[in-house]
Every structure is written in structure tokens, then in C-alpha cells.
Backbone of each chain as ProteinMPNN parsed JSONL, in Angstrom:
{"seq_chain_A": "MAQVTVRFFARYAELTGCETADVLVSGNSATVQDVLERVRETVPGARNLPARPLAALNLRQVKLDARVSDGDELALLPPLSGG", "coords_chain_A": {"N_chain_A": [[17.423, -8.968, 23.678], [18.586, -12.333, 23.844], [17.473, -15.603, 24.203], [19.06, -18.523, 25.115], [19.2, -21.986, 25.07], [21.062, -24.024, 27.063], [22.855, -27.015, 27.017], [24.12, -29.701, 28.947], [26.404, -32.387, 29.052], [27.295, -35.767, 30.001], [30.275, -35.802, 31.783], [30.209, -33.055, 32.197], [27.575, -32.568, 32.867], [27.546, -33.776, 35.32], [29.353, -32.132, 36.68], [28.012, -29.635, 36.72], [25.644, -30.301, 37.817], [23.27, -30.296, 36.486], [21.261, -30.791, 33.504], [20.34, -29.057, 31.664], [20.018, -25.545, 30.968], [18.535, -22.352, 30.826], [19.665, -19.4, 29.335], [20.098, -15.891, 29.307], [21.28, -13.537, 27.0], [22.577, -10.367, 26.022], [21.905, -8.084, 23.3], [22.547, -8.136, 19.664], [24.773, -9.34, 18.853], [25.806, -11.337, 20.372], [27.943, -14.008, 21.419], [28.972, -17.496, 21.444], [30.903, -17.596, 23.395], [30.075, -15.484, 25.059], [27.687, -16.557, 26.049], [28.732, -18.672, 27.437], [30.086, -17.332, 29.473], [27.928, -16.223, 30.862], [26.766, -18.576, 31.713], [28.697, -19.503, 33.507], [28.366, -17.583, 35.477], [25.794, -18.011, 36.389], [25.068, -20.708, 36.711], [25.331, -23.118, 39.144], [28.385, -24.712, 39.916], [29.315, -24.528, 37.339], [31.577, -23.068, 37.11], [33.631, -24.79, 37.23], [33.921, -25.824, 34.748], [35.967, -26.383, 31.833], [38.092, -23.8, 30.389], [37.844, -23.465, 27.632], [35.644, -25.175, 26.345], [34.529, -27.832, 24.098], [32.014, -26.928, 21.786], [28.665, -27.052, 20.589], [26.38, -25.73, 18.33], [23.056, -25.73, 17.725], [23.21, -28.435, 16.878], [25.636, -28.636, 15.481], [29.194, -28.605, 15.578], [30.882, -25.712, 16.729], [33.015, -22.786, 16.759], [34.12, -20.787, 19.571], [33.62, -18.156, 19.032], [31.362, -18.013, 17.513], [28.249, -16.628, 16.47], [25.251, -16.289, 18.433], [21.689, -16.814, 18.402], [18.315, -15.84, 19.315], [16.564, -18.472, 20.82], [18.315, -20.467, 20.133], [20.073, -23.622, 20.545], [22.617, -24.476, 22.607], [25.198, -26.705, 23.068], [27.417, -28.028, 25.444], [30.273, -29.857, 25.204], [31.949, -32.531, 26.588], [35.307, -33.973, 26.18], [35.192, -35.975, 23.297], [34.3, -39.414, 23.119], [33.362, -41.551, 21.604], [32.647, -44.698, 19.916]], "CA_chain_A": [[17.899, -10.124, 24.446], [18.429, -13.629, 23.196], [17.473, -16.722, 25.152], [19.747, -19.694, 24.571], [19.123, -23.18, 25.914], [22.383, -24.647, 27.157], [22.76, -28.414, 27.448], [25.362, -30.263, 29.49], [26.416, -33.834, 28.868], [28.308, -36.632, 30.596], [30.957, -35.243, 32.949], [29.807, -31.664, 32.44], [26.296, -32.618, 33.589], [27.881, -34.076, 36.719], [29.996, -30.939, 37.267], [27.06, -28.546, 36.925], [24.476, -30.8, 38.534], [22.044, -30.168, 35.695], [21.418, -31.175, 32.097], [19.951, -27.953, 30.784], [19.818, -24.243, 31.615], [18.223, -21.267, 29.884], [20.533, -18.259, 29.629], [19.787, -14.686, 28.52], [22.419, -12.68, 26.657], [22.044, -9.138, 25.432], [22.412, -7.612, 22.011], [22.407, -8.98, 18.483], [26.074, -9.861, 18.457], [26.322, -12.227, 21.418], [28.627, -15.191, 20.9], [29.021, -18.669, 22.316], [31.732, -17.205, 24.547], [29.23, -14.689, 25.969], [26.77, -17.486, 26.726], [29.553, -19.434, 28.384], [30.341, -16.486, 30.643], [26.668, -16.155, 31.623], [26.605, -19.889, 32.353], [29.593, -19.549, 34.671], [27.826, -16.695, 36.512], [24.446, -18.349, 36.864], [24.837, -22.14, 36.965], [26.251, -23.623, 40.177], [29.282, -25.768, 39.439], [29.803, -24.292, 35.977], [32.928, -22.474, 37.164], [34.603, -25.874, 37.087], [34.059, -26.218, 33.341], [37.223, -25.879, 31.255], [38.008, -22.45, 29.828], [37.423, -23.501, 26.229], [35.074, -26.493, 26.043], [33.924, -28.046, 22.783], [30.646, -26.421, 21.786], [27.855, -27.309, 19.388], [25.229, -24.835, 18.23], [22.023, -26.325, 16.861], [23.655, -29.767, 16.426], [26.908, -28.617, 14.752], [30.302, -28.021, 16.344], [31.23, -24.339, 16.358], [34.036, -22.135, 17.577], [33.509, -20.001, 20.639], [33.229, -16.816, 18.559], [30.15, -18.1, 16.681], [27.123, -15.82, 16.958], [24.051, -17.012, 18.851], [20.418, -16.132, 18.173], [17.231, -16.223, 20.216], [16.021, -19.802, 20.55], [19.365, -21.443, 19.808], [20.468, -24.632, 21.534], [24.077, -24.584, 22.705], [25.603, -27.86, 23.859], [28.821, -28.05, 25.871], [30.617, -31.258, 24.989], [33.232, -33.037, 27.104], [36.078, -34.639, 25.124], [34.367, -37.031, 22.695], [34.918, -40.736, 23.267], [32.508, -42.559, 20.98], [33.31, -45.773, 19.194]], "C_chain_A": [[17.68, -11.399, 23.638], [18.441, -14.707, 24.271], [18.069, -17.947, 24.468], [19.588, -20.845, 25.564], [20.473, -23.878, 25.885], [22.206, -26.069, 27.687], [24.134, -28.925, 27.874], [25.28, -31.78, 29.382], [27.532, -34.476, 29.685], [28.961, -35.941, 31.809], [30.533, -33.805, 33.236], [28.45, -31.594, 33.142], [26.552, -32.935, 35.062], [28.484, -32.845, 37.404], [28.966, -29.864, 37.617], [25.856, -28.997, 37.735], [23.186, -30.625, 37.772], [22.326, -30.56, 34.243], [21.063, -30.045, 31.152], [19.765, -26.681, 31.601], [19.493, -23.223, 30.536], [18.991, -20.023, 30.308], [20.122, -17.093, 28.728], [21.074, -13.919, 28.252], [21.873, -11.475, 25.9], [22.625, -8.883, 24.046], [22.236, -8.608, 20.893], [23.715, -9.658, 18.114], [26.68, -10.774, 19.519], [26.908, -13.484, 20.783], [28.5, -16.353, 21.891], [29.816, -18.339, 23.575], [30.925, -16.394, 25.556], [28.268, -15.584, 26.747], [27.524, -18.256, 27.806], [29.819, -18.619, 29.653], [29.096, -16.355, 31.511], [26.425, -17.466, 32.373], [27.464, -19.963, 33.61], [29.047, -18.704, 35.827], [26.572, -17.261, 37.16], [24.237, -19.817, 37.216], [25.843, -22.633, 38.011], [27.125, -24.745, 39.605], [29.876, -25.498, 38.08], [31.182, -23.63, 35.972], [34.013, -23.531, 37.007], [34.725, -26.374, 35.645], [35.393, -25.695, 32.807], [37.007, -24.527, 30.564], [37.454, -22.466, 28.401], [36.865, -24.893, 25.889], [34.657, -26.593, 24.575], [32.48, -27.579, 22.86], [29.954, -26.789, 20.484], [26.631, -26.41, 19.434], [24.26, -25.448, 17.23], [22.57, -27.546, 16.108], [24.913, -29.767, 15.568], [27.983, -27.996, 15.625], [30.635, -26.641, 15.805], [32.402, -23.866, 17.211], [33.352, -21.202, 18.571], [33.135, -18.585, 20.195], [32.01, -16.856, 17.643], [29.031, -17.273, 17.317], [25.963, -16.701, 17.377], [22.815, -16.149, 18.582], [19.387, -16.632, 19.174], [16.704, -17.604, 19.815], [17.051, -20.855, 20.21], [19.544, -22.46, 20.938], [21.982, -24.768, 21.475], [24.418, -25.778, 23.591], [27.073, -27.75, 24.196], [29.244, -29.511, 25.975], [31.947, -31.603, 25.645], [34.007, -33.701, 25.967], [35.334, -35.875, 24.62], [35.071, -38.38, 22.842], [34.014, -41.841, 22.72], [33.338, -43.635, 20.299], [33.516, -46.988, 20.057]], "O_chain_A": [[16.729, -11.52, 22.866], [19.313, -14.721, 25.14], [17.637, -18.348, 23.387], [19.821, -20.678, 26.762], [20.964, -24.272, 24.827], [21.503, -26.298, 28.672], [25.155, -28.627, 27.255], [24.224, -32.376, 29.592], [28.544, -33.855, 30.012], [28.269, -35.546, 32.748], [30.502, -33.386, 34.393], [28.199, -30.673, 33.92], [25.86, -32.424, 35.943], [28.17, -32.55, 38.557], [29.039, -29.255, 38.685], [25.127, -28.168, 38.279], [22.107, -30.786, 38.342], [23.478, -30.647, 33.819], [21.437, -30.065, 29.979], [19.401, -26.731, 32.776], [20.097, -23.225, 29.463], [18.977, -19.636, 31.476], [19.836, -17.278, 27.545], [21.864, -13.678, 29.165], [20.844, -11.555, 25.229], [23.683, -9.397, 23.682], [21.84, -9.754, 21.106], [23.766, -10.455, 17.177], [27.895, -10.968, 19.57], [26.432, -13.958, 19.751], [27.995, -16.204, 23.004], [29.453, -18.748, 24.678], [31.067, -16.583, 26.764], [28.059, -15.396, 27.946], [27.034, -18.462, 28.917], [29.782, -19.15, 30.763], [29.183, -16.371, 32.739], [25.946, -17.47, 33.508], [27.009, -20.432, 34.653], [29.227, -19.044, 36.996], [26.315, -17.022, 38.34], [23.307, -20.137, 37.956], [27.053, -22.574, 37.794], [26.634, -25.62, 38.892], [30.839, -26.156, 37.687], [31.872, -23.631, 34.953], [35.162, -23.219, 36.693], [35.541, -27.25, 35.358], [35.892, -24.674, 33.281], [35.886, -24.167, 30.206], [36.688, -21.583, 28.015], [37.531, -25.69, 25.229], [34.459, -25.583, 23.9], [31.8, -27.798, 23.862], [30.573, -26.833, 19.421], [25.935, -26.337, 20.446], [24.586, -25.657, 16.061], [22.419, -27.675, 14.894], [25.24, -30.795, 14.975], [27.747, -27.007, 16.32], [30.668, -26.42, 14.594], [32.732, -24.462, 18.236], [32.174, -20.872, 18.433], [32.41, -17.888, 20.905], [31.655, -15.836, 17.053], [28.889, -17.227, 18.539], [25.708, -17.736, 16.761], [22.892, -14.921, 18.541], [19.548, -17.683, 19.793], [16.435, -17.871, 18.643], [16.704, -22.02, 20.016], [19.223, -22.205, 22.099], [22.554, -25.123, 20.444], [23.973, -25.85, 24.736], [27.889, -27.416, 23.336], [28.661, -30.294, 26.725], [32.973, -31.022, 25.291], [33.442, -33.965, 24.906], [34.901, -36.715, 25.409], [36.291, -38.47, 22.705], [33.914, -42.922, 23.299], [34.55, -43.506, 20.13], [34.065, -47.988, 19.594]]}, "seq_chain_B": "MTRLTRSAISVEALLGEVQGPERGGTCVFLGTVRSGDDVTGIEYSAYDDMALAEINRMLAEAEERWPDARVTLRHRLGLVPVGEASIAIAAAAPHREAAFAACRYVIEEVKKRLPIWKKELHADGSGTWVDPSGKQVAGGLQ", "coords_chain_B": {"N_chain_B": [[15.0, -46.847, 10.808], [17.114, -47.459, 13.59], [19.955, -45.874, 14.421], [21.269, -45.46, 16.745], [21.345, -47.537, 19.476], [20.024, -49.45, 22.205], [20.26, -52.086, 22.397], [21.827, -55.313, 21.743], [24.076, -55.358, 18.955], [23.22, -56.239, 15.679], [25.094, -57.699, 13.335], [24.389, -58.97, 11.017], [22.056, -57.628, 10.278], [23.124, -55.153, 9.583], [24.714, -55.886, 7.402], [22.743, -56.584, 5.631], [21.801, -54.096, 4.94], [23.722, -52.975, 3.312], [24.824, -54.737, 1.455], [24.803, -56.027, -1.91], [24.137, -57.378, -5.183], [25.861, -56.134, -6.997], [27.949, -55.304, -5.508], [30.93, -56.41, -4.585], [32.744, -56.478, -2.52], [32.917, -56.457, 0.962], [33.29, -54.781, 3.979], [33.663, -54.977, 7.436], [33.688, -53.248, 10.455], [34.176, -53.719, 13.861], [33.87, -52.401, 17.046], [34.78, -53.344, 20.203], [34.114, -53.706, 23.713], [36.828, -53.768, 25.823], [38.682, -55.728, 28.233], [40.598, -55.114, 31.262], [42.315, -53.115, 33.672], [40.445, -53.733, 35.628], [38.006, -53.319, 34.393], [34.591, -53.75, 33.93], [32.609, -53.146, 32.224], [31.278, -50.694, 29.907], [29.628, -47.642, 30.16], [27.705, -46.0, 27.917], [26.84, -42.763, 26.804], [24.943, -40.249, 25.069], [24.591, -37.291, 23.037], [21.846, -37.334, 21.709], [20.321, -36.23, 19.478], [22.207, -34.7, 18.06], [24.157, -36.63, 17.598], [22.823, -38.415, 15.895], [22.427, -36.7, 13.72], [25.096, -36.166, 13.01], [25.966, -38.743, 12.347], [24.399, -39.244, 10.075], [25.475, -37.251, 8.431], [28.181, -38.059, 8.199], [27.983, -40.564, 6.994], [26.817, -39.843, 4.592], [28.881, -38.262, 3.553], [30.838, -40.241, 3.166], [29.645, -41.793, 1.184], [29.586, -39.973, -0.778], [32.266, -39.59, -1.34], [33.0, -42.172, -2.102], [31.244, -43.2, -4.412], [30.098, -45.592, -5.322], [29.884, -47.106, -3.127], [28.166, -48.445, -0.255], [27.326, -47.574, 2.991], [26.898, -48.217, 6.445], [25.969, -47.862, 9.933], [25.976, -48.684, 13.429], [25.615, -47.563, 16.733], [26.002, -48.402, 20.054], [24.235, -47.624, 23.067], [24.075, -46.971, 26.631], [24.706, -49.567, 29.075], [27.417, -51.528, 28.138], [28.686, -54.664, 28.195], [31.978, -56.119, 28.848], [33.557, -57.433, 25.985], [31.404, -57.264, 24.281], [30.041, -55.646, 21.341], [30.348, -52.173, 20.873], [30.196, -50.519, 18.77], [29.43, -50.805, 15.319], [30.351, -50.915, 11.955], [29.519, -51.172, 8.599], [30.606, -51.551, 5.309], [30.083, -51.725, 1.881], [31.176, -52.329, -1.421], [31.844, -52.234, -4.996], [34.492, -53.18, -5.244], [37.255, -54.176, -3.089], [38.929, -52.072, -2.237], [37.492, -49.625, -2.052], [35.573, -50.384, -0.208], [37.056, -50.932, 2.141], [38.2, -48.362, 2.47], [35.99, -46.626, 2.785], [34.836, -47.632, 5.099], [36.911, -47.245, 6.931], [37.082, -44.455, 6.833], [34.665, -43.694, 8.031], [34.844, -44.719, 10.707], [37.024, -43.248, 11.636], [36.009, -40.639, 11.494], [33.924, -40.871, 13.32], [35.376, -41.046, 15.71], [36.381, -38.482, 15.811], [34.163, -36.759, 15.739], [31.671, -37.652, 16.787], [29.191, -37.04, 19.179], [29.403, -38.672, 21.739], [29.87, -40.328, 24.824], [31.983, -42.19, 27.048], [31.903, -44.06, 30.028], [33.957, -45.831, 32.013], [33.272, -48.726, 33.835], [34.127, -50.158, 36.888], [35.254, -53.112, 38.695], [35.076, -52.613, 41.417], [32.92, -50.994, 41.654], [33.254, -48.346, 41.056], [33.358, -45.538, 38.736], [34.779, -44.243, 35.703], [35.228, -41.495, 33.687], [36.129, -41.516, 30.296], [38.763, -39.993, 28.681], [39.833, -39.419, 25.529], [42.248, -38.21, 25.013], [43.915, -39.312, 26.714], [43.95, -38.697, 29.339], [42.37, -39.47, 32.393], [39.472, -38.932, 34.307], [38.083, -38.833, 37.534], [34.821, -40.073, 38.105], [31.642, -38.588, 39.058], [30.486, -35.935, 41.262], [32.396, -32.954, 41.655]], "CA_chain_B": [[16.054, -47.646, 11.437], [17.723, -46.743, 14.708], [21.409, -46.0, 14.371], [21.674, -45.539, 18.145], [20.521, -48.62, 20.01], [20.353, -49.952, 23.541], [20.274, -53.546, 22.307], [23.001, -55.873, 21.068], [24.113, -54.992, 17.536], [23.148, -57.355, 14.731], [25.92, -57.463, 12.144], [23.603, -59.457, 9.865], [21.144, -56.56, 9.866], [23.931, -54.138, 8.894], [25.101, -56.42, 6.092], [21.557, -56.516, 4.774], [21.592, -52.72, 4.478], [24.756, -52.482, 2.376], [25.245, -55.678, 0.427], [24.003, -56.124, -3.124], [24.832, -58.201, -6.178], [26.901, -55.391, -7.713], [29.01, -54.929, -4.57], [31.646, -57.657, -4.341], [33.616, -56.406, -1.347], [32.25, -55.924, 2.147], [34.209, -54.605, 5.099], [32.951, -54.727, 8.694], [34.505, -52.885, 11.612], [33.505, -53.824, 15.153], [34.596, -51.949, 18.225], [34.222, -54.064, 21.354], [34.598, -53.282, 25.024], [37.898, -54.674, 26.229], [38.933, -55.833, 29.674], [41.796, -54.416, 31.699], [42.07, -52.147, 34.743], [39.221, -54.141, 36.337], [36.819, -52.818, 33.708], [33.559, -54.777, 33.728], [31.749, -52.695, 31.134], [31.331, -49.254, 29.643], [28.325, -46.992, 30.049], [27.761, -45.004, 26.845], [25.749, -41.792, 26.73], [25.057, -39.477, 23.822], [23.724, -36.159, 22.674], [21.206, -38.158, 20.669], [19.92, -35.52, 18.258], [23.399, -34.327, 17.292], [24.829, -37.854, 17.158], [22.116, -38.906, 14.707], [22.719, -35.78, 12.615], [26.49, -36.383, 12.594], [26.053, -40.041, 11.658], [23.868, -39.057, 8.716], [26.419, -36.446, 7.651], [29.414, -38.788, 7.846], [27.657, -41.613, 6.023], [26.622, -39.163, 3.3], [30.221, -37.888, 3.063], [31.519, -41.455, 2.69], [29.045, -42.238, -0.087], [29.945, -38.967, -1.779], [33.658, -39.866, -1.719], [33.047, -43.479, -2.783], [29.832, -43.215, -4.832], [29.561, -46.938, -5.531], [29.853, -47.809, -1.838], [27.059, -48.254, 0.684], [27.907, -47.646, 4.333], [25.951, -48.024, 7.542], [26.61, -47.811, 11.257], [25.177, -48.711, 14.665], [26.358, -47.3, 17.961], [25.207, -48.824, 21.199], [24.213, -46.74, 24.235], [23.797, -47.685, 27.867], [25.78, -50.433, 29.562], [27.904, -52.557, 27.218], [29.643, -55.487, 28.948], [33.234, -56.499, 28.194], [33.431, -58.447, 24.943], [30.323, -56.978, 23.337], [30.336, -54.538, 20.428], [29.732, -50.875, 21.118], [29.975, -49.889, 17.464], [29.639, -51.639, 14.135], [30.264, -50.194, 10.688], [29.62, -52.068, 7.446], [30.724, -50.855, 4.025], [30.161, -52.637, 0.735], [31.481, -51.612, -2.667], [32.162, -53.204, -6.042], [35.804, -53.774, -4.993], [37.619, -54.062, -1.674], [39.593, -50.814, -1.868], [36.496, -48.636, -1.637], [34.9, -50.872, 1.003], [37.964, -50.647, 3.264], [38.398, -46.914, 2.631], [34.769, -46.001, 3.308], [34.689, -48.101, 6.486], [37.941, -46.545, 7.698], [36.708, -43.043, 6.9], [33.574, -43.486, 8.99], [35.271, -44.904, 12.105], [37.881, -42.122, 12.021], [35.14, -39.48, 11.725], [33.234, -41.14, 14.593], [36.286, -40.7, 16.806], [36.593, -37.025, 15.851], [32.973, -35.903, 15.686], [30.4, -38.136, 17.329], [29.033, -36.621, 20.579], [29.12, -39.829, 22.59], [30.859, -40.384, 25.914], [31.998, -43.467, 27.735], [32.344, -44.13, 31.416], [34.369, -47.196, 32.34], [32.786, -49.202, 35.131], [35.131, -51.058, 37.455], [34.75, -54.187, 39.558], [34.793, -52.105, 42.767], [31.719, -50.16, 41.613], [33.566, -46.966, 40.671], [33.257, -45.222, 37.312], [35.783, -43.298, 35.234], [35.001, -40.951, 32.346], [37.291, -41.726, 29.435], [39.178, -38.878, 27.833], [40.716, -40.051, 24.55], [43.586, -37.606, 25.01], [44.738, -40.137, 27.584], [43.718, -38.366, 30.737], [41.131, -39.997, 32.942], [39.031, -38.137, 35.444], [37.159, -39.597, 38.365], [33.419, -39.728, 37.917], [30.979, -38.014, 40.221], [30.577, -34.492, 41.456], [33.662, -32.487, 42.21]], "C_chain_B": [[16.733, -46.798, 12.509], [19.224, -46.93, 14.683], [22.016, -45.972, 15.769], [20.76, -46.562, 18.802], [20.965, -48.995, 21.416], [20.373, -51.473, 23.569], [21.56, -54.005, 21.635], [22.91, -55.591, 19.566], [24.08, -56.253, 16.686], [23.959, -57.017, 13.487], [25.163, -57.91, 10.891], [22.679, -58.356, 9.354], [21.907, -55.471, 9.114], [24.308, -54.608, 7.493], [23.927, -56.316, 5.116], [21.31, -55.129, 4.217], [22.573, -52.31, 3.384], [25.079, -53.451, 1.241], [24.275, -55.685, -0.758], [24.805, -56.853, -4.168], [25.951, -57.466, -6.919], [28.067, -54.995, -6.806], [29.715, -56.199, -4.079], [32.561, -57.644, -3.137], [32.863, -55.788, -0.189], [33.247, -55.893, 3.288], [33.384, -54.273, 6.339], [33.964, -54.339, 9.754], [33.636, -53.035, 12.855], [34.417, -53.254, 16.219], [33.968, -52.627, 19.428], [34.858, -53.584, 22.646], [35.652, -54.277, 25.497], [38.1, -54.637, 27.747], [40.227, -55.094, 30.007], [41.425, -53.372, 32.718], [40.763, -52.454, 35.48], [37.95, -53.6, 35.694], [35.837, -53.974, 33.493], [32.626, -54.415, 32.581], [31.929, -51.214, 30.929], [29.902, -48.752, 29.492], [28.456, -45.876, 29.003], [26.575, -44.067, 26.944], [26.001, -40.888, 25.534], [24.222, -38.213, 23.876], [22.982, -36.675, 21.441], [20.934, -37.409, 19.368], [21.135, -35.178, 17.397], [24.117, -35.57, 16.78], [24.154, -38.399, 15.896], [22.394, -38.018, 13.495], [24.141, -35.992, 12.095], [26.647, -37.706, 11.845], [25.538, -39.896, 10.23], [24.834, -38.278, 7.849], [27.633, -37.279, 7.256], [29.145, -39.939, 6.885], [27.458, -40.999, 4.628], [27.97, -38.749, 2.705], [30.941, -39.098, 2.48], [30.96, -41.868, 1.331], [29.261, -41.199, -1.186], [31.371, -39.22, -2.282], [33.791, -41.157, -2.506], [31.626, -43.771, -3.265], [29.255, -44.606, -5.047], [29.439, -47.722, -4.228], [28.547, -47.523, -1.098], [27.621, -48.495, 2.081], [26.81, -47.463, 5.366], [26.659, -48.221, 8.877], [25.564, -48.015, 12.349], [26.108, -48.346, 15.808], [25.459, -47.65, 19.125], [25.314, -47.8, 22.322], [23.826, -47.552, 25.463], [24.967, -48.591, 28.216], [26.13, -51.494, 28.516], [28.958, -53.369, 27.964], [30.909, -55.768, 28.141], [32.958, -57.594, 27.165], [32.325, -58.188, 23.947], [30.647, -55.732, 22.524], [29.606, -53.276, 20.85], [29.458, -50.151, 19.806], [30.214, -50.917, 16.361], [29.433, -50.769, 12.902], [30.395, -51.235, 9.58], [29.657, -51.22, 6.185], [30.851, -51.893, 2.922], [30.348, -51.811, -0.524], [31.797, -52.646, -3.739], [33.499, -53.908, -5.782], [36.28, -53.425, -3.585], [38.207, -52.713, -1.296], [38.583, -49.799, -1.337], [35.786, -49.078, -0.364], [35.762, -50.587, 2.234], [38.046, -49.137, 3.531], [37.176, -46.247, 3.247], [34.566, -46.382, 4.769], [35.675, -47.356, 7.394], [37.59, -45.073, 7.892], [35.676, -42.827, 8.011], [34.049, -43.69, 10.426], [36.181, -43.758, 12.544], [37.049, -40.865, 12.286], [34.348, -39.65, 13.025], [34.108, -40.681, 15.758], [36.442, -39.188, 16.947], [35.318, -36.255, 16.172], [31.759, -36.364, 16.457], [30.267, -37.766, 18.808], [28.509, -37.769, 21.437], [30.245, -39.931, 23.606], [30.801, -41.736, 26.592], [32.555, -43.33, 29.145], [32.68, -45.584, 31.696], [33.868, -47.548, 33.737], [33.734, -50.281, 35.629], [34.498, -52.053, 38.429], [34.398, -53.675, 40.951], [33.598, -51.143, 42.795], [31.984, -48.723, 41.205], [33.431, -46.786, 39.153], [34.264, -44.165, 36.931], [35.419, -42.82, 33.843], [36.278, -41.113, 31.53], [37.528, -40.471, 28.601], [40.182, -39.429, 26.831], [42.084, -39.39, 24.427], [44.505, -38.355, 25.969], [44.531, -39.852, 29.053], [42.416, -39.015, 31.187], [40.768, -39.183, 34.161], [38.019, -38.949, 36.233], [35.736, -39.15, 38.101], [32.86, -39.081, 39.168], [31.2, -36.526, 40.353], [31.92, -34.119, 42.046], [33.447, -31.163, 42.923]], "O_chain_B": [[16.902, -45.589, 12.356], [19.715, -48.038, 14.901], [23.15, -46.411, 15.962], [19.537, -46.464, 18.698], [22.139, -48.87, 21.765], [20.489, -52.079, 24.634], [22.288, -53.21, 21.04], [21.825, -55.585, 18.984], [24.813, -57.21, 16.938], [23.569, -56.165, 12.689], [25.288, -57.295, 9.832], [22.535, -58.17, 8.146], [21.408, -54.925, 8.129], [24.235, -53.849, 6.527], [24.101, -56.003, 3.939], [20.693, -54.975, 3.163], [22.288, -51.396, 2.61], [25.554, -53.034, 0.185], [23.089, -55.387, -0.615], [26.027, -56.944, -4.06], [26.884, -58.098, -7.414], [29.052, -54.421, -7.269], [29.174, -56.957, -3.274], [33.103, -58.683, -2.762], [32.247, -54.732, -0.327], [33.96, -56.866, 3.53], [32.516, -53.401, 6.304], [34.976, -55.015, 9.935], [32.508, -52.544, 12.901], [35.6, -53.589, 16.282], [32.764, -52.506, 19.655], [35.997, -53.117, 22.662], [35.398, -55.48, 25.563], [37.748, -53.676, 28.431], [40.868, -54.52, 29.127], [40.34, -52.795, 32.649], [40.059, -51.539, 35.906], [36.931, -53.438, 36.366], [36.192, -55.023, 32.955], [31.936, -55.276, 32.035], [32.643, -50.552, 31.682], [29.082, -49.35, 28.796], [29.221, -44.93, 29.185], [25.442, -44.506, 27.142], [27.127, -40.775, 25.049], [23.278, -38.093, 24.658], [23.414, -36.487, 20.304], [21.273, -37.889, 18.287], [21.112, -35.338, 16.177], [24.63, -35.574, 15.661], [24.829, -38.797, 14.946], [22.574, -38.512, 12.382], [24.369, -35.998, 10.885], [27.362, -37.787, 10.846], [26.169, -40.371, 9.287], [25.006, -38.59, 6.671], [28.075, -37.219, 6.109], [29.991, -40.256, 6.048], [27.879, -41.569, 3.621], [28.181, -38.868, 1.498], [31.579, -39.003, 1.431], [31.713, -42.247, 0.434], [29.136, -41.502, -2.372], [31.658, -39.088, -3.472], [34.579, -41.247, -3.448], [30.885, -44.502, -2.608], [28.04, -44.784, -4.963], [28.956, -48.854, -4.217], [27.916, -46.486, -1.299], [28.303, -49.49, 2.326], [25.902, -46.652, 5.185], [27.798, -48.686, 8.933], [24.42, -47.579, 12.22], [27.261, -48.776, 15.839], [24.298, -47.245, 19.174], [26.362, -47.181, 22.506], [23.317, -48.668, 25.356], [26.079, -48.409, 27.719], [25.271, -52.253, 28.067], [30.006, -52.836, 28.328], [30.913, -55.668, 26.914], [32.228, -58.549, 27.431], [32.288, -58.808, 22.884], [31.421, -54.876, 22.953], [28.411, -53.298, 21.144], [28.594, -49.277, 19.738], [31.086, -51.779, 16.468], [28.479, -49.996, 12.814], [31.286, -52.083, 9.624], [28.858, -50.301, 6.008], [31.641, -52.831, 3.029], [29.763, -50.739, -0.678], [31.998, -53.819, -3.423], [33.632, -55.099, -6.065], [35.771, -52.492, -2.964], [38.019, -52.247, -0.172], [38.801, -49.188, -0.291], [35.435, -48.245, 0.472], [35.274, -50.071, 3.239], [37.97, -48.697, 4.678], [37.307, -45.399, 4.13], [34.17, -45.547, 5.582], [35.317, -46.9, 8.48], [37.777, -44.516, 8.974], [35.795, -41.907, 8.821], [33.687, -42.897, 11.296], [36.123, -43.336, 13.699], [37.354, -40.107, 13.206], [34.129, -38.678, 13.748], [33.635, -40.012, 16.676], [36.611, -38.672, 18.052], [35.38, -35.205, 16.811], [30.886, -35.551, 16.761], [31.125, -38.131, 19.613], [27.335, -37.818, 21.802], [31.408, -39.664, 23.304], [29.742, -42.353, 26.705], [33.515, -42.606, 29.409], [31.817, -46.46, 31.629], [34.017, -46.777, 34.685], [34.097, -51.198, 34.892], [33.381, -51.865, 38.912], [33.519, -54.234, 41.606], [33.299, -50.548, 43.831], [31.042, -47.951, 41.024], [33.396, -47.757, 38.398], [34.578, -43.285, 37.732], [35.31, -43.623, 32.916], [37.377, -40.871, 32.029], [36.636, -39.965, 27.921], [41.267, -39.862, 27.22], [42.986, -39.949, 23.802], [45.704, -38.086, 26.04], [44.889, -40.658, 29.912], [41.461, -39.089, 30.413], [41.63, -38.791, 34.948], [37.198, -39.664, 35.659], [35.484, -37.963, 37.894], [33.52, -39.032, 40.207], [32.008, -35.936, 39.635], [32.504, -34.865, 42.831], [34.393, -30.592, 43.465]]}, "name": "protein", "num_of_chains": 2, "seq": "MAQVTVRFFARYAELTGCETADVLVSGNSATVQDVLERVRETVPGARNLPARPLAALNLRQVKLDARVSDGDELALLPPLSGGMTRLTRSAISVEALLGEVQGPERGGTCVFLGTVRSGDDVTGIEYSAYDDMALAEINRMLAEAEERWPDARVTLRHRLGLVPVGEASIAIAAAAPHREAAFAACRYVIEEVKKRLPIWKKELHADGSGTWVDPSGKQVAGGLQ"}
């Protein structure tokens, strides 16, 4: 099992009602997509997240097929609007 | 130095970080909160750790592309009233071409990569998350 800390920001924090959630995924080949599915199952309000949100793993943007490891931090990022 | 700040941005401080006797051209970009649609200000929030990492990466990329240039950046967080700067970028180089190019590079990368979000605050007390694709979504729980 791998435990991944998921962080929600801005509008996604409002949608889910939380800023962070710890999620367990099985196996050594779990991906960001797998974590996302667990989030939808376990975090109230997360079903309202878009199907393919921007994601960052350990402070870098990644695609949804990126592999996750125990202890990783996965951030789900609403459309960026800095500047 | 704090590249993310909750205080007003000092352009003088940025200039001090990049200017030098061998750099004859300095370019400053300021992004300021504009009025319209009853907007009174913008509330900025960030994924601080990643934003700082991205800023360091994009400044390093700019100085790799234009090795004689020095570039720095501040981004403000929290409530920024109309008319005040939310972002400032300063680039200095021996000649203007590199100063303009490095400054332009960084603001374009900010728009693409920086994990910062803005919520427009309106005169009636409502807030609207800004989606740069043009869509706006009402704030609050849904």
C-alpha cells in the first residue's frame, strides 16, 4: 500500500470542503489517476471535481498516468490564474 | 528574500536585485488589479511550496537562456485592491533585447505554470474564481 497526501486548493478546496486528505492506494504501480479515483470515493464533494484536473506530484506538474509512491504529495490544481 | 509577499511590492527593491554597472538595459513588468465588473480587489492564494519552486525554476531558465541577464520576481498574495500591483518582474541585461526577452519569458511562464489562483471580489460582497480560459465560476460551495 502507498499513502499519498492529497492537497486541494482554491475552488477545489471549496468543492471538497477540505484542504488535505490522506489516501491509500494498493500496489507498486498506482498512478495519479488511481489516487484521483480513491479521492472521489472517499472525500465528500470530490465527485464534483473535473474528470482530468491539473495535478502536481511533489511540487511538479505531472500527467495523470504518473506513478505515485508512499509518502508522495499530490496536489490538485484548479486552472492557474497567477500574475 | 520572499518572492511571495502579502505586502505592497517595492519595485526599487527588485531593481536593486538585478541592476549593475555592466547591465545597461532594465525592463520592468507590473501586473496590476484592474477595475471593471464592480471588481474592488482580487484575493490571491497559492500553493506556496510549489509556487516558490516554480519561480526558482523559471528564473533559472531565463538566466540560462540569457546568461548575461539578471531576473527577479515578486508575486503578492492575499487581498490586492484595484490599482495595486499583484506581480512585478525586473530583468536587467547589458542590452535591451535580452532584458525585454527575459522579462517576457518569465511573465509568460508565470501564466502557464505558477500555482496561484485569483478570486475577484465585487462591490456587492460576492466573489468569483477567475478561470483564464474565459469561464468564470461562482465562488462558494456547490
